[in-house]
C-alpha positions as CSV (number, residue, x, y, z in Angstrom):
1,M,-19.7,1.9,-59.0
2,I,-21.8,3.3,-56.7
3,T,-25.0,4.7,-58.2
4,I,-27.0,7.8,-57.1
5,K,-29.7,5.3,-56.6
6,D,-27.1,3.0,-53.9
7,V,-26.6,6.2,-51.7
8,E,-30.8,6.5,-52.1
9,H,-30.9,3.6,-50.8
10,V,-28.5,4.1,-47.8
11,A,-29.5,7.1,-47.1
12,K,-33.1,5.7,-47.2
13,L,-31.8,2.5,-44.6
14,A,-30.2,5.2,-42.5
15,R,-33.0,7.8,-42.8
16,L,-31.1,10.2,-44.2
17,E,-32.3,13.3,-46.0
18,L,-30.3,14.1,-48.5
19,T,-29.7,16.9,-51.5
20,E,-28.6,15.8,-54.8
21,A,-25.4,17.7,-54.3
22,E,-24.5,15.5,-51.2
23,K,-25.6,12.3,-53.6
24,E,-23.3,13.1,-56.2
25,K,-20.0,13.8,-53.7
26,F,-21.7,11.1,-51.4
27,S,-21.3,8.6,-55.1
28,K,-18.7,9.8,-55.5
29,Q,-16.5,9.1,-51.7
30,L,-18.5,5.9,-51.5
31,G,-17.3,4.9,-54.9
32,D,-13.9,5.6,-53.7
33,V,-13.7,3.8,-50.3
34,L,-14.5,0.9,-52.0
35,K,-11.8,0.9,-54.3
36,Y,-9.0,1.3,-52.5
37,V,-10.5,-1.8,-50.7
38,E,-10.5,-3.7,-53.9
39,Q,-7.2,-2.2,-53.7
40,M,-6.0,-4.1,-50.4
41,N,-7.8,-7.3,-51.4
42,E,-4.9,-7.8,-53.8
43,V,-1.7,-7.6,-51.6
44,D,-1.1,-11.3,-51.1
45,T,-1.2,-12.1,-47.4
46,S,-1.3,-16.4,-47.8
47,N,1.8,-15.9,-45.5
48,V,0.5,-14.2,-42.7
49,E,-1.2,-15.7,-39.4
50,P,-4.5,-14.2,-37.8
51,L,-4.2,-12.0,-35.2
52,S,-6.3,-10.4,-32.5
53,H,-4.6,-7.1,-31.8
54,V,-1.4,-5.3,-33.7
55,V,0.8,-6.2,-30.7
56,D,1.5,-8.9,-28.8
57,F,0.5,-8.8,-25.6
58,C,-0.6,-10.9,-22.6
59,N,-2.1,-10.1,-19.4
60,V,0.6,-8.9,-16.6
61,M,-0.5,-9.8,-13.1
62,R,1.4,-8.9,-9.9
63,D,0.5,-10.2,-6.2
64,D,-1.3,-8.2,-4.6
65,E,-0.3,-7.1,-1.6
66,I,-2.1,-5.0,1.4
67,H,-0.6,-1.9,2.5
68,Y,-2.0,-0.1,5.1
69,D,-0.3,3.2,5.0
70,C,-2.6,5.1,7.1
71,T,-4.8,4.3,10.7
72,K,-8.5,4.6,10.5
73,E,-8.6,6.9,12.9
74,Q,-6.0,9.0,10.4
75,L,-9.0,8.3,8.0
76,M,-11.9,9.2,10.1
77,K,-10.0,13.0,10.2
78,N,-10.5,13.4,6.7
79,A,-14.6,12.4,7.2
80,P,-16.8,15.4,6.5
81,E,-19.2,13.5,9.7
82,V,-18.5,10.5,11.2
83,E,-21.2,8.2,13.2
84,N,-20.1,4.8,15.0
85,G,-16.9,4.1,13.8
86,F,-18.2,5.0,9.6
87,F,-18.7,7.8,7.7
88,K,-21.6,9.7,8.1
89,V,-22.7,10.2,4.7
90,P,-26.4,11.9,3.1
91,K,-29.2,9.6,2.8
92,I,-29.7,8.8,-1.3
93,G,-34.0,8.5,-2.2
């Protein structure tokens, strides 16, 4: 059971200021959470293998393929400014 003192301690660690009503509320809520965790501890998991993810995915890789859909000249037509065959952008700094 979570006491008001426990809630005050956690609130102090988290640097929270709680009203008396909040302390009562959080004491009950935290107690309910712990009861639920205790319920989960009663489940027999002795035949369950540990896992890192619930879905068994593996990395799906594909070979890199180079596609030249546009020529450099076609790309440069989209540039607001071009200099020496490169996009010209405003100087930063």
